[in-house]
C-alpha positions in Angstrom: 241.8 142.2 56.2 239.2 144.6 54.9 240.5 147.9 53.4 238.3 150.9 52.7 239.1 154.3 51.3 236.8 157.3 51.7 237.4 160.4 49.6 235.8 163.6 50.7 236.1 162.5 54.3 235.9 166.1 55.6 232.3 166.6 54.4 229.2 165.8 56.4 228.4 162.6 54.6 232.1 161.7 54.2 232.8 161.9 57.9 229.9 159.6 58.6 231.1 157.1 56.0 234.4 157.0 57.8 232.7 156.4 61.2 230.5 153.6 59.9 233.2 152.1 57.7 235.4 151.6 60.8 232.7 149.3 62.2 233.1 147.1 59.1 236.7 147.3 57.9 240.0 146.7 59.6 241.7 149.7 57.9 239.9 152.9 56.7 241.7 155.7 54.9 240.0 159.0 55.4 241.0 161.3 52.6 240.5 165.0 52.6 242.1 168.1 51.0 244.9 169.8 52.9 243.7 172.6 55.2 246.7 174.7 54.1 248.8 174.5 50.9 252.4 173.7 51.5 255.3 173.9 49.0 255.4 170.1 48.6 251.6 169.7 48.6 251.6 168.9 44.9 254.1 166.0 45.4 253.4 164.0 48.6 250.2 163.1 50.3 250.3 163.4 54.1 249.5 160.0 55.6 249.0 159.6 59.3 248.0 156.3 60.9 245.9 156.7 64.0 244.2 154.2 66.4 241.5 151.7 65.6 242.5 151.2 62.0 241.9 154.9 61.0 244.5 156.4 58.6 244.1 160.1 57.8 245.3 161.2 54.4 245.6 164.8 53.2 245.8 165.1 49.4 244.4 166.9 46.4 242.1 164.4 44.6 242.7 166.2 41.3 246.5 166.0 41.6 247.5 162.8 39.8 251.0 162.6 41.2 249.5 162.6 44.7 246.9 160.0 43.8 249.6 157.8 42.2 251.8 158.0 45.3 248.9 157.3 47.6 247.9 154.2 45.5 251.5 153.1 45.7 251.5 153.4 49.5 248.3 151.3 49.7 249.7 148.7 47.3 253.0 148.4 49.3 251.2 148.2 52.7 248.2 146.1 51.9 248.2 145.0 48.3 244.5 145.5 47.7 241.4 147.7 48.4 237.9 146.3 49.1 235.8 149.5 49.1 236.3 152.9 47.7 233.7 155.7 48.4 233.9 159.0 46.6 231.9 161.5 48.6 233.5 164.6 47.0 231.0 167.1 45.8 230.2 170.8 45.5 226.9 172.7 45.0 227.8 176.1 46.3 230.6 177.8 48.2 230.1 181.5 47.9 227.8 184.2 46.4 229.5 183.6 43.1 229.0 179.8 43.0 225.3 179.1 43.3 223.0 176.8 41.4 221.3 178.6 38.5 217.7 179.5 38.6 217.6 180.5 35.0 219.9 180.3 32.0 221.0 183.9 32.4 222.7 182.8 35.6 225.0 180.4 33.8 228.7 181.1 34.4 231.4 179.3 32.5 233.9 179.4 35.4 231.4 178.0 37.8 230.4 175.3 35.3 234.0 174.2 34.9 234.5 174.1 38.7 231.4 172.0 39.1 232.5 169.6 36.4 236.0 169.3 37.8 235.0 168.7 41.4 231.8 166.6 40.9 232.7 164.5 37.8 236.4 164.1 37.3 237.5 162.9 40.7 235.8 159.5 40.2 237.7 159.0 36.9 241.0 159.9 38.4 240.5 157.7 41.5 239.5 154.8 39.3 242.5 155.4 37.0 244.9 154.9 39.9 243.1 152.4 42.1 241.3 150.0 39.7 244.1 147.5 39.9 244.0 147.5 43.7 240.3 146.7 43.6 241.1 143.8 41.2 243.4 142.3 43.9 240.6 142.2 46.4 239.1 138.9 47.6 235.7 140.6 48.1 232.9 139.5 45.9 232.4 142.2 44.8 235.0 144.8 45.5 233.2 148.1 45.3 233.7 151.6 43.9 230.8 153.8 44.8 230.4 157.5 44.1 227.8 159.9 45.6 225.7 161.2 42.8 222.3 162.9 43.0 218.8 162.3 41.6 219.1 165.7 39.9 221.8 164.1 37.7 219.3 161.8 36.1 218.3 163.1 32.7 215.1 161.1 32.5 214.0 162.3 36.0 214.5 166.0 35.3 211.1 167.6 35.6 211.9 170.9 37.3 214.8 172.3 35.3 217.3 174.8 36.8 220.6 174.0 38.4 222.3 173.7 35.0 225.9 173.2 36.2 225.2 170.9 39.1 222.8 168.7 37.0 225.3 168.5 34.2 228.2 167.6 36.5 226.2 164.8 38.1 225.0 163.6 34.8 228.7 163.5 33.6 229.6 161.6 36.8 226.8 159.1 36.1 228.2 158.6 32.6 231.7 158.0 33.9 230.3 155.5 36.4 228.2 153.7 33.8 231.1 153.6 31.3 233.6 152.4 34.0 231.1 149.6 35.0 231.2 148.3 31.5 235.0 148.3 31.5 235.4 146.6 34.9 233.0 143.9 33.8 235.7 142.9 31.3 238.8 143.7 33.3 237.9 143.4 37.0 235.3 140.6 37.1 235.2 140.9 40.9 234.3 144.6 40.9 231.0 146.5 41.0 230.9 150.3 40.2 227.8 152.1 41.4 226.3 155.5 41.9 224.5 156.4 45.2 221.9 159.0 45.9 221.9 159.8 49.6 218.7 161.8 49.6 218.6 165.3 51.0 220.9 165.2 54.0 221.4 167.8 56.7 224.9 169.0 55.7 226.5 172.2 54.7 225.9 171.4 51.0 222.1 171.3 51.4 221.8 174.0 54.1 220.6 176.9 51.9 217.9 174.7 50.3 216.4 172.8 53.2 213.4 175.1 53.5 212.0 173.4 50.4 212.4 169.8 51.7 209.2 167.9 52.5 208.6 167.0 56.1 210.4 163.7 57.0 212.7 163.9 53.9 215.6 165.8 55.5 217.9 163.0 56.7 220.7 163.1 59.2 224.1 162.0 57.9 224.0 159.0 60.2 220.7 157.8 58.7 221.7 158.5 55.1 225.0 156.6 55.4 223.4 153.8 57.3 220.9 153.3 54.5 223.7 153.5 51.9 225.7 150.9 53.7 222.7 148.6 53.7 223.0 148.8 49.9 226.8 148.3 49.9 226.7 145.5 52.4 224.2 143.5 50.3 225.6 144.3 46.9 226.1 141.6 44.3 228.3 141.6 41.2 225.1 141.7 39.1 224.5 145.2 40.6 227.5 146.6 38.7 226.5 149.7 36.8 223.4 150.6 38.8 222.3 153.9 40.3 220.8 153.4 43.7 218.7 155.7 45.9 219.1 155.7 49.7 216.1 153.4 50.0 217.5 150.7 47.8 215.4 151.6 44.7 217.2 152.1 41.4 217.2 155.4 39.6 217.1 155.7 35.8 220.2 157.3 34.3 
């Protein structure tokens, strides 16, 4: 029985990952943050099983107790995970949180928020779910995180966007380091980064006017291309950074 977990399932790309994962996996956990905080929100994830293999989960991905309890639930119910997608990410959310055009725009609070949201979630997810990937019969079991080309240090030619670039570069380092560890501990697991291209979602909306014709993708197209990579992944691909078209990106 194929088991997939999608974190960031309430985002434009995350929602599409859930939809297309349901075509491939018997059970898909769609994880998103709670819409409203409740007194016990820091303790128990809200798990609701729906039809057609969909399980909706409300949790804070940066709350380790919630992640631990969720992992325990998956372990008790299924014993393994075959695919984990981390589609959590932030670029802007208000006039205060915007990508920097110049160094004078740098704000420490915004930087910390970007690093927390964009970089740390993958490490926390791996911490609590890596053993469940190891129990998978899939060759390989996969942990994939959405990164971005702007997180590549060697590909940085335009500058700007200090906090977002740094947070994605940090994510890439976490992915690369984790891939080295799983090669020793989880010999059935591949850890990869994925660049979806510029996708027509809320995240990219304020910046779409600068996108070249034909390079603004629908979520359906981006995720379909990313699943082509995932569906054809080999263990030898562990530790790679893939663009939506299947090409590799230098770290």
